[in-house]
Every structure is written in C-alpha cells, then in structure tokens.
Phi, psi and omega in degrees: 000130183261145182232150174279147181227131170256124176240149174254110183224155182297141182308312182297323179297317182301308185301316179301309186293324174288331172298308180301312181298327177291316176308323185273357181074030182237154167277158181301322176303307183301318178300315181292316182295321180292326174298311180296324177289328173294320176299307185305321180291313184294337179272337182286128176259135181286128175272145180308329183283357174270354179270155177292155176309320179296320180288319177305324179287335175285332184305128176078014190277331180259126178248136174229162178297149181298335183267007176301127182249099181298326182294324181287326174291321174304313180296320180295317179295319181293321171296329183286312184298320189257001177067040181266000000 
C-alpha cells in the first residue's frame, strides 16, 4: 500500500534529485522509496527466532579472535585453489 509523504527540501536539491532520477529512468518517488528501503534493510537485525532451528543450534559455536580478518583468509584460500 502506498501512502503520500510531504517533504520540505531545498529547490536546488529537488532539481538535482529529479535530474538524477530521470537519468536512471526512475521517478523521484521511486528513488526516495528505494533509499528508505535501503535504510530499513541496513537497520534490520536478524532475530534468533527468525532462524531455522538447525541454524539456531550452530549460532555461536565458532569463536574467533576479534582481529580475525575473514576476507584475508578467503583470499588466501581462493589463491591456493586457483594457483595465484
């Protein structure tokens, strides 16, 4: 369900945003809605009751150091696999 929203924004910002939306083939409303969705998704935290029972049992089973860099380990393993 869509609901109207009134915003007070400087004219120059609205013009710039409209031009940007037009370049992207979107309406300004779509642009704002997508931005709000992005904010909502990034703020949403997965609650334990949203996980399957199997995953809930696995949660917290592995402990790593606070300075563990999983990207570095992943890159090393991928390099090994692909001979880099």
